[in-house]
N, C-alpha and C positions, 0 to 999 in steps of 0.2 A: 556508334557510341560504345556498344558493348563488345565489339570485335568478334572474334571467333572463340569457340570453346572446344577443348580437345578431349578425346576419349581414348583411354588406353586399356589394354587387357586382351580380350578375346579377338583373335585375328579376324573373325567373321564380322566384327563390329567396326564401323568406320572410325578411323583415327581423327579425322577432321570433319565434324558433323556438318556445320552450315554457318552461313552469315546471319546476322540479325535480319537482313533483308529477306532471307529465305523463310524465316519464322513468320514474318509479317505477310509474306506472300501466301503461306499456308492458311493463315486466318482469312485472307481475301478469297481464296478458293473455296473455303468452307463457310462463306458468309451466311449461308442459310441457317446455321446453328452454331452455338458456342462450342469451344474445343476444351477438353479437359487436359490436365497435365499428363495423365496416363496415355491419352491418345497421342500427345506430342512425343512422349518417350517411345511409343511403339512406332510412330511414323519415322523417327530418326534412328531406331534400332540402337538404343543407348544402354550402356552398362551402368553400374551403380554410381560411379563418379560423374558420368554424363548426365544422369537423372538429377543429381544434386545441382549440377551446374546450370541446367536449363531451368530448374526451379528458381535459382537465384536471378537468372536473366528475366524470367517472367515478372518477378517482383519489381525489378528495375523498370520494365516496360509499363507496369501499372503506375509506378511512382511518377514517371514523366508524362503520363497521359496517353501513351500510345495504345495501351490496352486497358480494358476495364474488367474487373473480376466480379462475376455474378454469383448468385447463390449456387451451392453445390460444388464450389471449387472450379467452375468453368470460366473461360476467358473468351473475350470477343473484342473486335474493333469497335470503339464507341459508336461511330456513325452507323454501323451495320445493325445496331440494336437500339437506335434512336436515343443514344445517351451522349452527353457532353461532359467531359472532365475538364475542370478549370477553376479559376479563382473568382469568387463571388464579390462583386463590388456593389454595395447598397447605396441607394439615394436616401436623403433625409426623410422623404415621404414614405419609405418602407419598401418600395420595389427595388429591384436590382438587376444586374447583368452578370452572366457568367462568361468570362474571357477564356476561350479554349486554350488548353496548355499547348496544343500542337498547331495553333494558328486557326484562322477562320473568323467568321463574323460572331460578334457577341450575341448571346442568347438572353432575351428579356425574361425576367422572372417576376410575376406579379407578387405583391406583398403577401397574399394569402398562401403562397407556395414557397416562401423563403425558409421558414422553420423546417428543421432544427438548426439551420446554419446562422452564422454571424458574419459581419463584414470582414472580408479578407480571408475567409476560410477557403480551403481547397475542397471542392464538392463534386459530386456526380449528380447531374440533373437530367431528367427525362424530357425529351422534346415532344411537345404535344401541340395540337391545334387549339387556338383560343376559341372559347365557346361563342364569344360575341363577334370577334374580328376575323376568325379563321386563320389568323397569322400564327407563325410558330411562336410558342412561348414555352418556358421551362418550368419544371417542378423539381425542387431539390429532393432527392431520394436518399442521399447519404453524404455524410461529411467525412472526407478522407483525411484531412489534416486541419487542426485548429490553428488559427493565426494568433489568437490572444490567450494569454494566461492571466494578465492583470488588466484592469480597467480603472481609469481615473474618472471621478465624477463627484457629484454633490450628494451627500447623505441626507435622507429625509425620513420622516416618520409619518405613517398614515394608518389610523385605526390600530395603533399599537404595533404595526409591522414596519420594520425598517426596509428601505430600498435605496438603490443607487441610481441616480439619474446621470447617465454617461455624459461626459463633456463632449464627446464626439457625436454630432447629430446623426451620423450614419449608423450608430448603434441606437436604434430607435426604441428598443425594448428596455425597460428598467430591469435591474437585477435585484432579487430579493435578498435581504440580509437578516438572518435570524438574530434574535436579541442577544444571544451569547456570542455573536460574531461581529458586533458593532465596533469593537476596539475602543470603546469610550468616546466615539464620535458624537457630536451634538448636531441636531438638525440644522441644515444650511452649510455645514462645513464641507470643504473639499477633502476627499480621501482617495487613497489608492486601495483597491480591493482585488483580492485574488479569487478567481472563479473556482468554486469547489464542485459545481455540477453544471454542465452545459445545458442549454435549453433543449427541450424536446417539443414535439408538435403541439402538445397541449399543456406544457408546463414551462414556466419561466426559469431562467438560470438562477442559481444560488451563488452567493459570494460571501467572503469574509473580509473585513477591513484589516489591512496589514500596516497602514500608516495614515495618520491624520495629518493633513497638510495645513489646514487653517481656513481663515475666512476667504471667500471667493474673490473679494475685491482687494485683497492684499497683493501688491505688485510682485512680491517674491513668490507667493503661492501661484500666481498666474504663470510665472516662468516654469515652476515645477510641473504644473498641469500640462503646459505645452510640451515640456520635455518628455513626459510619460506618454502623452497622447501621440506624439509624432516620432517617438523612439529616438530622442536626442540624448546623447550622453551628457548628463548635467554635472557630474563630479569626476575629478581625475582619480585614478587608482593610486594606491599607496606607493607601488613601485615606481610609477610615473613621477609622483611628487618627490620621492626620494632621489631619483635621478636628477630632477630639476634643481634640487637643493645643492647638488654637487657641481653644478655648472657655475663657473666664476661669474661674478657680476660686472666684471670689467675686462677689457682686452688685455691679454697677457703677452709678454715678450715672445713666448713660444708660438703665438699666433701670427707673427709677422712674416716669417720666411715665405718668399714667393709672392708677396703682395706689394702693390705700388703704394707709395705714401702720398695720399691726396688730402692730407689734413689742411693744407693751405688753399685748396680749391674751395671757392665760396658756395658750397652746397646749401640748399634750404629745403625744408619740407613744407608742403602746402596741403592742408587737410581741413576737415570740418572742425568747428569749435569744440565738439565733444570727443573728438578722436583721441585715443591714448596709445594705439599701436601704429607706429609709423613705418610702413614697409619701404617707402621710396623717398629719395631726395634727388633734386635736380640741380644742375649747374649748366652754364652756357658760355661759349666763347664765340666771338665773331672772327672769321677767318679772312683777315686782310680786307675787310669790307665786302667780301664776295662769298657769302655763305656763313654757315654756322656749324659749330661743333657742340652737340648736345651730349651731356653726360648724365645718364640715368643710373643712379646707384640704388641697388636693391639689397635689403638685409640678407646677409649670408646665413640663413637659417640652417642650411645643410652642413655648415661647419659644426654646429652644436647638436643637431638632431641626426643621429646616425641610423642607417637602415637596420631594422630589427630591434632597436632599443625599445624600452617601455614607452618613452615619449613618442617614438615613431608609431608604435602600435596604436596608441590613443589617438594620435593625429590622423592616422589612416581610417580609424573607425569613425571619427567625427567628420572628416572630409572637408569641412569648412567651418569657419566661425559663424555663429548665428547671431544676428543683431536685432534685438527687440528695442522698443522705445526706452531709452535710459539704461538698458541692460545688455550685456554681451555674454554669450556662451562661447568662450574662445576655443580655437583649435589647439592651442599650445598653453601650457601653464603660464600664469601671469608673470612669473619671474623671467620668462622668455619673451612673451608677446608684448608686455609693457616695459620690459627691462633690457636685458643684454641684446636682444634681437631688434629692439625698436630704435630707430634712428633719432634718438632724442638730441636736443641741441647741446652743444658745448661738451660732448663726451665722445671718446673714440669708439668707433663701431666698425665691425667687419662687414664688407659689402662685396657683391658682384656687380661690376660696372659694364653697362652697354654703352660704348662710345660710338655715336652716330654722327657722321658728317653729312651736311645738306648743302646744296648749292643755293644761290639767291632766289631760286624759284621754289624751294622747299622739297626738291627731289633728293632722295638719299644717294650719296655717292661713295660712301665707305663705311665699314663697320669693324669694330673690334671688341673683344670681351676679355675681361681680366679681373682677378680678385684684387681688392684694395682695402685700405683703411682710410676712413674719412672722419671729419669732425663737423657736423652740421652747424652752420652759423646762426640759424634762426628757425623757429617753429612758427610758420605763417599760417593764417587761415584764409579760406576762400573770400570771405567778406573783406578782410584787410587788403588783400591783393586787388580785389575789384574796386574798392574805394580809391586806391591809388591809381590804378590803370584806367579804369572806365569812368568813374565819377570825378577823378582828379581832385579829390578833397585835399585842401592844403595841408591839414594836419596829418592825413594818411601819407601824403607824398613826403612830408618832412620825416615821418617815422621810418620810411623806407629809403631815405636819401642815399645811404651807402650802397644799396643794391638796386636803385631805381633803373639804372642803365641795363642791368641784367634782366629785370622784369620786363622792360620795354622790348628787349631783344627776344625774350621768350614769347611774348605776346605776338610779335611779328612772325616768328617761326610757326607758332601754333596756328595762326590765320592762314599761313601758306600751306600747312599740312591739311587743314580743313578743306581748303580749296582743291588740293591735289586729290584728296580722298573723295570729294564730291564729284570731281571730274571722272573718276573711274567708276562712279555709280554707287558708292556706299550709302546705305540707308540711315536716315536720322529720323527717329520717331519723336513726335511731340506728345509725350504722355506724362503729364505732371504727376508728382507723387505727393503724398501727405507728409507734412512736417508736424509731428505731435509734440506740443510743448507741455512739459510735466511740471507739477508743483513739487514742493520739497518731499512730499510723501509718495511721489511717483505716480500720481493720478493726473489724467489729462486736464489741462486748464484752457487749452486752445488748440485748434487744428487748422493749419493754413497750408497753402500751396508751398512746397519746397522751392526756394529760389535757386535758380541756376544762372551763373554768370560766366564771364570770360575766364575767370580763374578755374572754374570746374572744367571748362572745355580745354584749357591749356594743359592741365594735368592729364586729362583723358587722352588727348592727342599724343602726348609724350609717352604715356604708357602703352598705347596701341602701337606706336612706332617701335618701341623696344620689343614688345611681344612679337611683332611681325619680323623684326630683324633676327631675333634669336631662332624663330621657327625656320626662316629661310636658310640661315647659315647651317643649322644642324641638319636640315634636309639635304642641303648641297653636300654635306659631309657623309651622307648615307648612314646617319645614326638613327636607330629606333627612337621614337619620340611620342609623347602624348600631345596630340594636336587638339585645338579647340575647333570643332567643325560645326558648320551650319549648312544644312541642305536647302536647295531651292524648293519652293512650294510645289506640290503635286499638280498635275493638269486639272484634276477634279476640283481642288481647292481654288485654283486660279479661275476656273470657269464660274464657280459660284461667286467669287469676288467680283468678276466682271459684271455679272448680272446685278449684284448689289449696287455697285457704283453707277450703273447705268441710270438708276432712278434719281441720281443727283446730277444727271446730265454730264457725267464723267465717263471716260473710257480709257482703255489701254490697248495698244496693238502689240501682240506677242509675235515675234519673228519665228520663222520656221525652225531655227536652231534652238529655240527655247527662251524662256524669260530671262532678262538681265535685271540686276537690282537697280540700275540707273533708270529703267523704265518706271519702276515703282516709285523711286525717289522723285521723278518728275511729276508724278501724280500728287505726291504729298506736298510738293511745292505749290502746285496749282490750287489745292484746297486749303492752303495755309490761311488762317484768319476767317474762314467761312464757318457758319454754324455747324456744318456736318464734318468739320475737320477732325474732331475728337473721335467720332464714331467710325470714320473711315480709317483713322490710325489704329483703333482697337480691332476692327474687323480684319484689316490687313495683318496685324500682328498675330491674330488667332489663325490666320490662313497659313502662316509660316510654321515649319517644324521648330521644335525647341533645339537650341544649340546644345552640344554635349561634348564629351571627351572621347577620343578614339586614337588608336595607333595607326589607323588608316586615314591618310590625308585626303579629305573630300572637299577641301577649301571652305571658306567662310562666306556664304552667300550674302549675308546682311552687311558685311564689311567690304564686300567685293574684293576679298583677299585670297590669293592662291595658296598661301601658307600662313597659318596663324597658330599661336599657342598662348598659354597663360604662364608668364614668367615673373610678373611684377608684384605679386602679393603672396609670398611664401609664408608669411606669418598667419594668414587666414585662409589659404586654399592649398590643399594637399597636392593637386596637380602641378602647381607652381614649384613646390618643393621637389617634386620628381624631376621637373625640367631643370632646376638648378643642379641636381645631382648629375644629370646627363650632361649638361654643359660643362660642369667642372671636370667630369671624367674625360670628356673629349679634349679639353684644354690640357689636362695632365698627360694624356696619351701623346699629344703633339709635342709636349715638353719632355717626353721620355718616361713618364709615369704610366700606370695602368690601374684599372679597377674593374670590378665585375659589372656586367650589364644585367639589370633586373629583367628576368624572362617573363615576369607576370604583369607587364605593362598594360596589356589590354584588360586583364582582370581588374587592375587598379583603376584604369580609366573608367570602366563601367561602374565600379563601386563609387567613384567620385561623382559621376553623373547622377546616380541615385541619391547620394548624400546632398547634392546641390538642390535637387527637387524637394527633398524632405525639408531642407532649411527654408526654401522659398515658401512652401505651404505653411510652415510654422510661423514665419514672419508675417505673412499675409493674414493669418488667423488672428494674431495678437493685435495687428493694426486695426482690423475690423472690430475686435473687442474694445479697443480704446475709443474708437469712434462711437460705439454703442454706449459706453460708459459716459462719454462726454455729452451725448444727446439725451441720455436718460434724465438729466437734470433740466432739460428744456422741453419736456412734454407739455403740450398746451400752448407753447409759444408759436408765433408765426414768422415766416421768413420769405424773402424773395429768392427765386432760383431759376435755373435753366433746365429744360428738358434735354437730357444727354443720351437717352436710349429709350426706344419704344418696343414693347413686346406684346404678344397677344393678351397677357394677363395684366398689363398696365404699363406705366412709364416711370423711368427713374429721373429724379430731379437732383441736381447739384446746387447746393445753397450758395448764394453770393457771398455771404459774410464768413462762412466756414467751408473748408474743403471737405465736405461730407455729402454723401449721396443717400437718398432714400427712395422708397417705392410708393407710388400712388396706384393702388390696385384698382383694376377696372370695375370691380364690384362696388367700389365706393363712389363711382360717378353716377349720381342718382338722377341727373337731368335728362338722360337719354340712354338708348341702347347703342353701344359702340362696337364697331366692326374693325377688325385689324386688317389693314392692307399690307400684306407681307412684302410686296414688291417695292412699296414706297416707305415702309417702316413708319407707319403712322396709324393712329386710331381716329376713326371718323364716326360722328354721331349719325345714326340712321335717319333721324327726323330733323334735327336742327342743323345738321352738317357741321357741327363744331369739330375742329381738328386739333389733335395733339401730335406734334411732330418735333423732331430734333431741332433745338435752337429756340423753341418757344419759351417766352417768359411767363412764369406762373407765380402765384402766391400760395404757400402751403402752410399747414399747421402740423406740428409734430404730434402725431396721434399715439404711437406706441413704439416702444423699444424692447426687443427680445434679445437679451444678451446671450442666452444659451444658443440661439440660432444665428446670432450675429446679424439681425435684421432690424432695419429702421423703417417704420411705416409712416407715411405722410397722408394727409387729407387735403384735397384741393379746396381752397376757399371759394366761396360762391360768387365768383365773377369770371368773366371770359379770360382765357389765356391770350397773351399777345405774341403773335409770331414775330420773330426777330428778322428784320429786313437785312439784306446783305450789306447795306451801307451803315447799319446801326453801329454805335460805339460799342467797343468790347473791352474786356479787361486786358491788361498788357499780356502779350503772348510770351510765355517763357522760352528760354533757349532750348533748342533741340537736344534731346538726350541720345547719346550714342548707344547702340546695342553692344 
């Protein structure tokens, strides 16, 4: 990392002192005691410039966790002095874990030994033996780098003293706010506070209010809180907005050269009812009755967003659009995302087209890519298309009369593509999502299962086909690319999963060459419709690593694809914009043009992966908040539900009428003492042998809702739960959702 450092001057002094490796080897040899800077200088016989250089290198080694600096200006390898340097992650209950900067197992830190650190801080922790367990545990002895400067939370007053209750439950200690630092906030309001004094072992942190956001149940305030808490850029910079204002609102004559005119091709967009940014449009042709030509037109965002521009810098920082119920934090300014880049109906738009030919069995036979100009014929919704294709409602069919033949052809091709993908072993998880219906004020008025129909699958299949085609072609051209990769589960995860499903009388045989996704999909098919279906889907999903972006193609395990990228959503995902630039550059090179290759692709890929996880966490948090807000008005009401998961501390129940889940804590089961049978994932009464297991039908009362902790507590009504038999009637099963 640090390379070599040179020494000049005295001929008796070495000109090339050593490698970084030699420095660390010296610390290993002298592991019985720390080493001072002076001893290092003597060891390597350094002159003045060499002494300065080795001091700089030592600071770098301390920063990256390779060394730890002790009192008296001495240095040592952390593990040789029972120290761990890393990032502290706190649990909402107060304890935490230090993830070592140089790799290795996380170190558990009891709540009493966390201070003076806060969640996310880079710390030095001493490894000790637990007094009661004898197992290794940590004690934070020093904070190397603070993670937080500002904290968002609720301002409160208690006995004349102001304090901030952090919105992030991992920040479990309140921050004191002196009267003169309240910023005019009223008790109960959400505020942003700047830390003026970090916590010490026996003293709380101090802060001052820098911005009053407003009432905690204001939907706009909720978005601001989430943005601050998860580090989401909420507002575009002035230079970005200035650039956006100078981008034309319509296609210009100067945009035409080099593009195909596809304005007469009957493209349509198919999206959700609330969508405003339309990345993709599709059209189809039948090839002499033997196959199909699918045209996937994707907004040519790269034409308007140039590398290094202010808009590009903002998009790179955001990484992705973030979608909350009723609100979006877009990756691009609205004039682009909902305007010139959006494939709105009846207006000319610039696109990149993936032209894909398929035979009558749905196998891809040819591909080509090119820039074009289109004019979308219609903005269709999933429900409209499903009403015509699936339900065959006469009015819906009449409304789509001019394009009904195309929609039928698209449906046939989509079904063929689904069949081909399933044959190669692609995974389809049956994990329903919540659809949160809002009132005019943006507050939840109902929460239901999101419906998925053939129209959803149709668009998903076409987008996956385009993504795969682009990745395969660019890879065949030996062009550096940002791939979407998904690794196979580890042997340890697979072994644990095998043990889990064995208690449901299910099993999988893993061949000697390793697990294949088709084996797992066959299992998902077998458990489809059974009470344990949902929990097996969830546990399998947790056993798989998370997909990410990388310049190294490791394939996509979940899709059983050898080469895959993200190309179809450049309005809302930065990796797609990168792929567009790469594709356009390659097409221009073949046509005699040329353009620079971004040498930072791997760095950008990693940054996009982090942004994606950040957005997912924020979206999940707001959905859970909306569920809590909705159920807060139903405390004291009773509902029927199904047991969806069982843990040692209780079981979770999903309500029949609302797509909401809550916990029945084991401490509230007063009729017996309950024992958790881990291998069978159930609670069993020790005296009455009453059993709570996945799929059981229960009646619950909404007891308490904690919006700060995003928790809903149920109480079991005082009668027996009814286990669901395999042949019992069930709610309609939603369509599988592709990963």
